[in-house]
N, C-alpha and C positions, 0 to 999 in steps of 0.2 A: 157787547159793539163786535160791527164785523170787520176784520181786520183784512188789509188789500195787499196783493202779492202778484209780481210778474208770474210765477207759476208756482203750484203746488203740486208737490206727488206723492202720491197712496203708495204709498208702502216703501217701507226703507231696509229691504233688501242689496242685494248688490249695485242689480241694474240702481235702484232709486235714490242711496246715498252715493251713489256713486255719479247720475245726475244731476244731483244736488249740488255736487263738488264742482261739475262744470260750466252748471246753472252760475253759483256763486262766481267763478273765477269771468265770467261772461256778464257781469255786471248784476244780473236778476237780483231782483228779491224773491228770496225761495222759502218755502216751507215742506218739511214732510209729516206726513199722518202717519203714526206707522203703531198698531194696535199693540204690537207686543215688547217686542226691542230690535233694537236697530242693528243691521247685520243680516237680517231673515234666515230665511232655510238654510241657506248656506253656511251660513254661523254657527246657528246652531242646532239644529237638525240634518244638515246634510253634508256638504264637502268635506267642513272641518272636523268635526266630530268624527268623521267614520273616517279621514285621515288619521287623528287621533290612534282610534283602535288601531290601524292597520301598520302603523309604528311601533306601535307595541308588538302587535303581530310577529312584524321586521325583528323585532329587537330579542323576544322569544326563542323565534325560528335561531337566530346568527348565534346565542348564545346555547342553546341546542346542540348546536355542528362546531363548538368553540374548539374539540377537540382535534378535528382536523386542521386548526391552525394553529396549533401547541399551545393550547389555552384548557386547563382544567379546569372545569366551573362543575361544583356537586349541588347537590338541592337544588337544582334549576325551579321553583316556584309561579306561578303566574297570579295575581291577584287583584281581581277588579273590579275588588271597592277602590285600589288606589288607582287602577286605572281611571275610572269614574271620575275620582277626584282629579287626575292631573285635564282629564277633557274639559271641565269644568272652567279647571285654574284656564287652559288654555281659548276657551272660549272667552271668557271673563277679560283676559288680556287684548283681545280682541277689539271684544266692544268697547273697552273703554275705549282703544288706540280711533273709534268708528266715533265715538261720541265727542272724542276730541280733536277730529276733524271739522265735525256739525258745528262746534265752536267757532273754529279757525276762522271759518267760511260765514259765521255769522249765520246761519241757517236756521230758521224757529223749528223746534220736532213737537211735534203733538204728537201724545200719546192717550189712541182713540181709537174710536172703530169712523170711518169717513161716510159720508154716504153723500151723492151727486142728487141736489133740487133740479126742479123745473123751474119754472121763468115765477119769479115774487118781485116782493116787492124789495130785493136786495140788490138782481141784476134779470135783466131782459132775459138772458141765455140762459137755454136747458144746458144743465151741468156748471148756472155762470157761478153757482153758490155750492161748496160744500159743509155740510153740518157736519161737526166733530162729536160725538160722545164721548166726554172723557173716561178714562179708566178710572179717573182718582174719584167721578161723583161726583164733579164742580158740572158749573153751568155749559150746558156748548157751545163750543164756540163754533162763529161762522166765520169762515173764512173767503172772499170775494177774489181768487185768481184771476187773471188774465188766461192763464193756459193752465192746462192740465196733461200731467201725467200719470197713469195706472199705471201702478209696478208692483201688484198682489200676488204675485207668484201663484204658486201650484200647490198641490197637496197630492198624497197616494191614491191611485184608482182604488175605488171599490170594486169590491169581486161579488155581484150579482148579489147582494144583501146577505156575505158573509159576514159574521162581525167581526173587527178587528178588539178584541176584548184587552190585548197589552200584556197577557201571559202569556198563552200557549200559540193561538193565532196575533202575529204580528205584522205592523206593518214594517217601512223600513224609518220611521219615525218612534215608532216605538222599544225598536232594538236594540237602539241608541242608549236606554234605560235600564236596560235587565240588568241585576239586582242579581245575578248568579247564571253558570253557564248550563247550557243543556247537555248528557249526551248524545244529543244526536238532534238535528236538525231538518226538515223539509224545506226548499226554495224553493215557490211557485216563482218560475220567470230567469233566464236564462240571461239576460240582457246585463248592463254593467251595473246595477247595482246590487242585482244577486250573484254575479261574480263574484263583488269584490265579498262580500258578507262570506259566499261559500268558502274564498284563500284565506280571510283573515280568523273565519272560524274553525277550519282544519285547522290552522297554523296552532289554535291554542289546544286541539286534540277534542273538537266536535266531530261525528261523523255526520258527515255531511252527505245529505240526496238532493240535486237538482231536476227538477221538474220542466223543461221547454218545450213551447207549442210546436216553434218553428222546427225546423229539420236540424240545424246547428246552436250553439248556442254563440253567442253576438253575434246574431243574425243580420248586423249591420254594418259588419266588420268583413275584411275581406274573406274569403272562404279558407286562405293559406293559414291566414292568421287565428280563424274559426279552428282549423283543424288543429295547430299547435298547443291553441289553450285547450283545450279537450284534451288531448293524447297528456300535455302536463298534469293538468288537476287529478285526468285518472290515476297516473303515478301518485301522485299525495293520496291517495286513498278516498278521492270523492269520487261519489253513485252521478253520473252525470244519463238521463233519459230525455231523449228526445221526440219530437212526433208525441208528446204527451197531450191531450186532451183531458180536461177536468171537467167537471160540475161544479156546481159549488156544495147538489145535494148531496153528494159521493164525501164530504167532510165532513168527518163525524170528529168529534170531542167525547173523549172518554175522563178517566179521572186524573191519569197518569199521562197521556200519549195523545196526539192526536192522529188518526189514520183515514188516508184517503185511497178510492177506489180508481184509477186512470186508464184512458184507453189508449193505449199503448203502441201505433203502430195497427189497431184493430183489433189485437190483444188487451182484454182485461188483466189490469195487474194493480197488487195493492201495496201501499207504501204505508209506513208507520214508524212517528218518531215523538220524540217529549215535547219540542214545540217544530210551528211551521213559520213561516215566515212567505208574504206576498209582496214580489215585487214589481207590477205589470203595468209601471209606466205612471204616470200624474197629469190630474188635469186638474185645469185653471181656478184659478178662487176668485169667482169673480158675481157668486152670489149675494144680495144686503148691500150694492156697490151704491145702487139707484139707477142702475145701468137704463132700465122703466123708464124711466125721467127724461131720458134721452132717445135719440137715432142712433146710437151708438150700435151695428150689428155684431150679432154673437153668431159663432159655428161648433155646435156640441158646446162645450166648456172654455173655447177661448173666446176671446174680442179679436173681431177682423178689423186688420188695418193695409195702411198704401205703405210704398215704399220708401216714407219717410216717417212711418210708425204712426200716423192719422188716424183717428177713427173717422166714422160719416160727421162725427160733431166734430168741424177742423179744430177745434181751440182744444180738443181732448184724444193726446195722444196714449198709448199703453205701447209698455214692452217688457221683454223677459219673458219668464215661464207662462205667463197667463194671456199672453199668444198664441200659444203652440209652435211649431218649426222644431229649432233648435233649443231645447232647453239646458243648457251650460251659462254658468256665473258669469265668465268670460264674456258669453255672446249677449249675456241681456247688458252689462256696462257696456259694451259696446253700442247699440242698440239703444241705450240711455242718451248717450254722446251725440250722436246722431241725431237724435228728436229735437236735443236743447239747441245745440245747432241750428237747428229750421226753427227754431222757437224764435232765438236771438238776434240770425239772419239772414232765413231763408235758405238757406246756405242744404245744397239736398248733397248727401252721399250714403253711398250703397255701400251695404257687406256683400263680400259676394262667399256664401255660405258654403260653400265646396272648399276655402280655404281656409277652414276653423279646424282648428288641430280637436282632436277627442281623445280622452283620455282614459286607462278602466287600472286603476293603482294597486290593483292585484296582485298576488307572486305566480308567476310573472308579473308584471308590466307590461301593458296595451299602450300604444299609440299611435294615431295615423292620421291623414288629412290629406285630401282631393278625393282622386276619385279611384274608384276600386277597382281590379281588371275587370273584371265581366260588368261594373259602372257603362269605361270607358269604351270595351267594346261592344257597350249595348248604342253607345253612341257612333258609330261606325268610327272608330280611330285603330288605328293600325300599329298598335301597340308594341315595344321594343319593353327589353324588363332583365333589373340585376337584381339576383340578392346573394346576400351572403351571409355565413353564420357567425352568431360572438365567439364558437370555435375559434377561428383563426383572429379573433384579437387578444392580443398580449395581456391586457387590463381584465378582460372576462377571466381570462383564465387565471390570473395572479387570484381577482374577488371570489374564482370558485363554483361563477355562474356562467355558462357557457351553454345554456342551454336558447333557442331563439333564433332569430336572424331579423335581417331589416331588407326588405324589399322595395327596389323603388321601379315606377310604372313612368315611360316618356312614351310622346309620339314620333314614332318611325320618320316622319314624314318633314316637323317642323324639329323634331328633337328636342320638343318643349316637355320641362316637368308636369307628367299630369296626377301621383300621388306618391307618397310615400307612408310605406306600412311597419309596423315596427312592433316584437313581442320581445322582451327581457329585460339584462338589468338598464334600470336606469333611464329607459326610452322615455317615460315621460319627461324627465329631461331633456333627451338630445332631441325631440320634435320641433323643439323652436327654431331650429336651422333650418329644416324640410320648411318651415311656415315661412321663413323669409326668402327661402328659393322660388316656392310657387308666388310669393307676393313681387316678387322681380322679375317674372316671367326665368328663371335661370332654365339651365339645360342639364343634364345630368354629367356632364364634360366639364363645365363651370365650377361644381362643388367638387367631382373627381381633380381640378387643378390647384382646390382650395390646399391650402399645406395644412392639416392636423395634427393637435402634438401627440407625440409618442412617450410615451404607454396613456392611452385614454381611450374609453369606450365611444369619443365621437368619430374616432380612426374607422369605427364599421362603415358609416354615411359615407365616408371618402370610397370605402373599398367596396359599397355597392350601387353607387352609382359611377362607379369605374365598370363595372360587372355586367350594367346595360350594354355594352359595347364589346364586351370579355375582354375586358381590360384588366381585370383585378388583380392586384399583386399576390396577397397572399392566401391565392384556395389554385 
């Protein structure tokens, strides 16, 4: 028997389940189809497990340096198996929480593979029927939604035919399942994922080499941030190679190692390690959805949508990583909310993608929002800039983490805040104040006039904002 819904969401990741909760709050009869487990990549193969690894790396690093704080710890050991068990526990706790939210919202969950059907006896609309092949082998479910949201996420980008074997050549999913640490690791790609894993593995004693095609790591960040990150990673013993061109045919697996011949700034160089991580971005999960039964358009591996996330089939929306753009969990959530509000009431609301916080949870951490200095200048802003180092912040000195800085960029003509870029201790927690400032069109003067508690790391944003006009206090 076909089941009718106001909204069916295909994909139960962060974007999908948040959209479902919002839809339930607005009174829409809602269902989610999820082929694996609720929570998607973020919970099971992305944000949460990687940050669990990074938290253990932080604890191990702190324990190793405890003598500096008057604490004697002997025989410090790292146990990967125990970390893996903790990772599973963290994931399961959050997974059960999401399932509880579905029950609270009276949202029906179907565990299986969804496919959009063309016009049929069930519905005259293309995509008006969703067939679900159930994981438990039971008879296919037929869902008849008035509206659909596709939130199927993304997966690691292939590297021109190179096989991710899960043992020596890994993608960002497979590295989370390592049973033992290698002595050495080559990481192809110096973006967010590559930098986080380089930092984490280095803390655990792995010799890491990063090969990045661009002329700097974290190429989407402000140049000053990229340079500072490179300096600090090199100080920790991480080998960073930029302008590295790699042909998949140059990657050779041996019995106990992987070798790569890379063209580095016109010169061929050989690199060898026990394992290799390839982190060169992600592509949309849009295969076998039945898109060919609709008028939905795609671009490469991503679904094309308008400003309220409608596809060419106006009753079908798409959000999150499967539409490309800014592939972050918090972005997918907000895209889902906007799509649901449009479905429920026709309300139009747009995300300002420039004002989305971006975070790298490495050591040191990076957090940024708004325009970089180069972007602002390319848009013909006459910029004024304030920077302030963590070494001038009392709480950072107490922590023993004084490397890094905050950089504030403003428009000289209007005094509007244009961008904030941070590298240093706990900046992923500090960036939200900058996000609020950009949302409210704040000026550096307003942030500088805001009283910040002392001693706190948050004082650095106050000082950097004052520095825009040369009025920082502690420098």
